[in-house]
C-alpha positions as a printed Julia matrix, in Angstrom:
305×3 Matrix{Float64}:
   3.02   -9.32  -23.61
   1.31   -5.93  -23.91
  -1.54   -4.16  -22.17
  -4.86   -5.8   -22.93
  -3.49   -9.33  -23.32
  -4.69  -11.87  -20.76
  -2.02  -13.37  -18.51
  -2.83  -16.79  -17.07
  -0.3   -16.82  -14.22
   0.65  -14.39  -11.47
   1.67  -10.97  -12.77
   4.3   -10.73  -10.03
   5.6   -13.35   -7.65
   8.17  -13.71   -4.89
   8.87  -17.26   -3.74
  10.85  -17.68   -0.49
  12.87  -14.57   -1.38
  15.82  -13.66    0.81
  17.9   -10.49    0.54
  20.76   -9.34    2.73
  22.63   -6.03    2.78
  25.81   -6.67    4.74
  24.75   -7.69    8.24
  21.14   -6.63    7.63
  18.71   -9.33    6.56
  16.2    -7.23    4.62
  13.95  -10.06    3.42
  13.71  -13.38    5.21
  11.82  -15.78    3.02
   9.01  -13.64    1.63
   6.43  -15.29   -0.61
   3.66  -13.31   -2.26
   1.76  -13.18   -5.53
  -0.07  -10.42   -7.37
  -2.78  -11.62   -9.75
  -3.91   -9.86  -12.9
  -6.36   -7.03  -12.19
  -5.6    -6.9    -8.47
  -4.68   -3.94   -6.32
  -2.31   -5.21   -3.62
  -1.06   -2.9    -0.87
   2.18   -3.69    0.97
   1.96   -2.35    4.52
   4.43   -2.26    7.37
   6.62    0.05    9.43
   9.64    1.88    8.04
  12.42   -0.61    7.37
  10.05   -3.58    7.12
  11.31   -4.64    3.68
   8.54   -3.28    1.43
  10.81   -1.3    -0.91
  13.26   -4.2    -1.17
  10.41   -6.5    -2.19
   9.34   -4.11   -4.96
  12.93   -3.69   -6.13
  13.27   -7.47   -6.51
  10.11   -7.59   -8.61
  11.38   -4.73  -10.78
  14.73   -6.43  -11.32
  16.6    -3.58   -9.61
  17.92   -6.04   -7.0
  18.37   -9.79   -7.1
  17.36  -12.24   -4.36
  20.2   -14.01   -2.59
  17.92  -17.03   -2.33
  14.47  -17.77   -3.64
  12.91  -16.4    -6.78
  11.32  -13.27   -8.24
   9.12  -13.53  -11.34
   7.4   -10.88  -13.45
   4.83  -12.11  -15.99
   6.4   -15.53  -15.51
   9.87  -14.27  -16.45
  13.02  -13.07  -14.78
  12.25   -9.41  -13.91
  15.42   -8.38  -15.77
  13.98   -9.76  -19.0
  13.21   -6.95  -21.45
   9.83   -8.45  -22.36
   8.75   -8.34  -18.71
  10.14   -4.88  -18.04
   8.44   -3.5   -21.13
   5.02   -4.04  -19.58
   5.7    -2.37  -16.22
   5.37    1.2   -15.02
   6.85    2.28  -11.69
   7.33    5.19   -9.33
  10.04    4.94   -6.65
   9.86    6.64   -3.25
  12.27    9.36   -4.33
  12.31   10.75   -7.85
  14.9    13.15   -9.27
  14.23   14.92  -12.56
  16.67   16.85  -14.79
  16.2    20.35  -13.38
  16.1    22.19  -16.71
  13.72   19.89  -18.54
  10.04   20.76  -18.67
   7.48   18.28  -17.38
   6.06   17.8   -20.87
   9.52   16.92  -22.24
   9.98   14.26  -19.58
   6.57   12.78  -20.32
   7.41   12.57  -24.02
  10.76   10.95  -23.22
   9.14    8.23  -21.09
   6.33    7.66  -23.62
   8.91    7.04  -26.35
  10.06    3.85  -24.6
   6.67    2.13  -24.9
   4.88    0.78  -27.98
   1.38    1.97  -27.07
   1.65    4.86  -24.6
  -1.17    7.01  -23.33
  -1.58   10.36  -25.04
   0.25   13.23  -23.38
  -2.96   15.26  -23.19
  -4.69   12.38  -21.39
  -1.9    12.13  -18.82
  -1.95   15.87  -18.2
  -5.69   15.79  -17.61
  -5.77   12.62  -15.49
  -3.03   13.72  -13.13
  -3.85   17.42  -12.95
  -0.59   18.63  -14.52
  -1.89   21.47  -16.71
  -0.79   24.29  -14.41
   2.87   23.27  -14.33
   3.64   20.73  -17.08
   5.37   23.37  -19.23
   7.62   24.59  -16.43
  11.15   23.38  -15.67
  11.05   20.66  -13.03
  13.64   22.48  -10.93
  10.97   25.02  -10.04
   8.24   22.56   -9.11
   7.01   21.91   -5.58
   7.36   18.49   -3.98
   3.68   17.73   -4.56
   3.87   18.75   -8.22
   6.91   16.54   -8.76
   5.07   13.66   -7.12
   2.09   14.03   -9.45
   4.43   14.16  -12.45
   6.19   11.0   -11.23
   2.85    9.21  -10.96
   1.89   10.29  -14.48
   5.15    8.8   -15.75
   4.35    5.46  -14.08
   1.14    5.25  -16.13
   2.51    6.89  -19.29
   3.43    3.63  -21.02
  -0.07    2.15  -20.74
   1.63   -0.9   -19.21
  -0.19   -3.94  -17.89
   1.08   -3.48  -14.34
   2.22   -0.51  -12.28
   4.29   -0.62   -9.07
   4.1     2.44   -6.82
   6.3     3.01   -3.77
   4.59    5.49   -1.41
   2.77    7.1    -4.35
   0.83    9.84   -2.55
   3.27   10.83    0.2
   3.28   14.6     0.65
   0.03   15.19   -1.23
  -3.01   16.74    0.41
  -6.1    14.65    1.08
  -8.08   16.01   -1.87
  -5.34   15.26   -4.4
  -4.82   11.79   -2.9
  -8.47   10.95   -3.43
  -8.36   12.17   -7.03
  -5.39    9.89   -7.66
  -7.15    6.97   -6.0
  -9.82    7.29   -8.69
  -7.14    7.12  -11.4
  -5.67    3.98   -9.83
  -9.07    2.32   -9.48
  -9.9     3.12  -13.11
  -6.61    1.54  -14.17
  -7.44   -1.82  -12.58
 -11.07   -1.63  -13.71
  -9.76   -1.83  -17.29
  -7.53   -4.83  -16.59
  -4.43   -3.23  -15.09
  -2.6    -4.62  -12.07
  -1.37   -2.4    -9.24
   1.11   -3.07   -6.44
   1.73   -0.23   -4.01
   3.33    0.49   -0.68
   1.71    3.07    1.54
   1.76    4.45    5.07
  -1.77    5.83    4.6
  -3.91    2.96    5.83
  -7.06    4.71    4.61
  -5.47    4.49    1.16
  -5.16    0.72    1.5
  -8.75    0.48    2.78
 -10.07    2.56   -0.12
  -8.12    0.82   -2.88
  -6.77   -2.6    -2.08
  -8.33   -5.93   -2.95
  -5.69   -7.47   -0.71
  -3.19   -6.15    1.8
   0.11   -7.77    2.79
   1.69   -6.81    6.12
   5.49   -7.06    6.11
   7.56   -6.71    9.28
  11.21   -7.54    9.9
  11.48   -8.91    6.37
   8.66  -11.42    6.68
   5.01  -11.54    5.65
   3.03  -11.4     8.9
  -0.51  -11.15    7.62
  -2.27  -11.0     4.27
  -5.81  -11.01    2.97
  -8.72   -8.72    2.19
  -9.36   -5.78    4.51
 -12.45   -7.36    6.07
 -10.66  -10.7     6.39
  -7.78   -9.09    8.29
 -10.13   -7.19   10.57
 -11.89  -10.45   11.41
  -8.65  -12.37   11.84
  -7.29  -10.18   14.65
 -10.45  -11.0    16.62
 -11.12   -7.54   18.04
 -14.26   -5.42   18.17
 -14.68   -1.76   19.06
 -17.38   -1.0    21.65
 -18.58    2.62   21.69
 -20.68    4.01   24.53
 -21.37    7.07   26.63
 -21.05    6.79   30.39
 -20.12    9.4    33.0
 -17.68    7.09   34.79
 -16.34    3.91   33.22
 -16.07    1.04   35.73
 -13.08   -1.35   35.77
 -13.62   -3.93   33.05
 -11.79   -7.14   32.2
 -10.82   -8.01   28.65
 -10.22   -4.47   27.39
  -7.29   -4.53   24.96
  -7.23   -0.76   24.48
  -9.38    2.3    25.01
  -9.9     5.91   24.0
 -11.96    8.4    25.99
 -13.14   11.95   25.36
 -15.26   13.3    28.22
 -18.13   10.78   28.56
 -17.51    9.11   25.19
 -15.52    5.88   25.31
 -14.26    3.42   22.7
 -13.08    0.05   23.99
 -11.21   -2.65   22.08
 -12.08   -6.18   23.12
 -11.98   -9.75   21.85
 -15.42  -10.51   23.32
 -17.85   -7.63   22.88
 -20.85   -9.59   24.21
 -19.04  -10.45   27.43
 -17.93   -6.84   27.86
 -21.51   -5.57   27.46
 -22.77   -8.12   30.0
 -20.11   -6.93   32.41
 -21.24   -3.34   31.9
 -24.85   -4.29   32.64
 -23.83   -6.25   35.73
 -21.79   -3.3    37.04
 -24.97   -1.26   37.4
 -23.65    1.87   35.68
 -25.98    3.85   33.45
 -24.72    4.0    29.87
 -26.2     4.95   26.5
 -25.46    5.14   22.76
 -23.96    1.66   22.76
 -22.49    0.55   19.4
 -20.34   -2.43   18.46
 -18.22   -1.91   15.35
 -15.41   -3.75   13.57
 -11.93   -2.41   14.24
 -10.28   -0.22   11.63
  -7.54   -1.61    9.43
  -5.07    0.53   11.37
  -6.09   -1.08   14.67
  -5.88   -4.54   13.12
  -2.39   -3.86   11.74
  -1.14   -2.39   15.03
  -2.45   -5.44   16.87
  -0.66   -7.78   14.46
   2.58   -5.82   14.85
   2.33   -5.91   18.66
   1.84   -9.67   18.48
   5.17   -9.91   16.62
   7.18   -7.57   18.85
   9.24  -10.49   20.12
  10.79  -11.06   16.7
  13.71   -8.66   16.55
  15.02   -9.58   13.12
  17.4    -7.15   11.45
  16.11   -3.83   10.24
  15.17   -3.89    6.6
  15.35   -1.48    3.73
């Protein structure tokens, strides 16, 4: 299939996928699906198995057990691969080729690529696209690599740590490009360590740890599922309080994590202390993810790749 065609099934799917590298069990029965038009963010600590999962879906590795499917096909199938763009964590370019030459080379492999001028404009490449890649900075190379992932005008794009090393302003510009891609029917799967990136972009996040899916759902769903609230208040001296899962304090400003915000507030009132500026907020995605990871600390499965 090509970009613009409707696909009835999952764009990408792992079903009970296992992958071992020697003694290391990188994936231990992962199942996940990516639907057409979705942005799915794979989250997890280093070595959780995120890159291995993407490599199975790209056909760069093969599951030892279970199944990987891309547009309903084996990911190694040319018809499936022809509708995918990708950017790996680490990208090496021929040092003497100019950025424009590399763009043209990648475009030549696709039947309906984006125009070179459009790629240069979208990804902010104008200042360096006609220079040899050996003289580019790390951030410039990263932006070029991202442009190449979208160059083929493919139906789905897989990005492994796409904005690592880029400053906040550039990251936000690229978020707009990614959002525009899915708004016109594209499908995006990315790994990221920037949780604000997942919050800004993802329709669904999947937390992977020790080679297993620990948690998945929409951002708000995951926040609700961990069952924590953040209580903000100002008080000169915070009394001892039960049920506080974590806290941060700066002078008289305090932020308390708790499973029962109402009970905590009642306890504050009963204590007799004078407090003000009370607010109860949902936890951030980062706090929800850290809580989920702490809950799984007892599972010491092999480190993943």
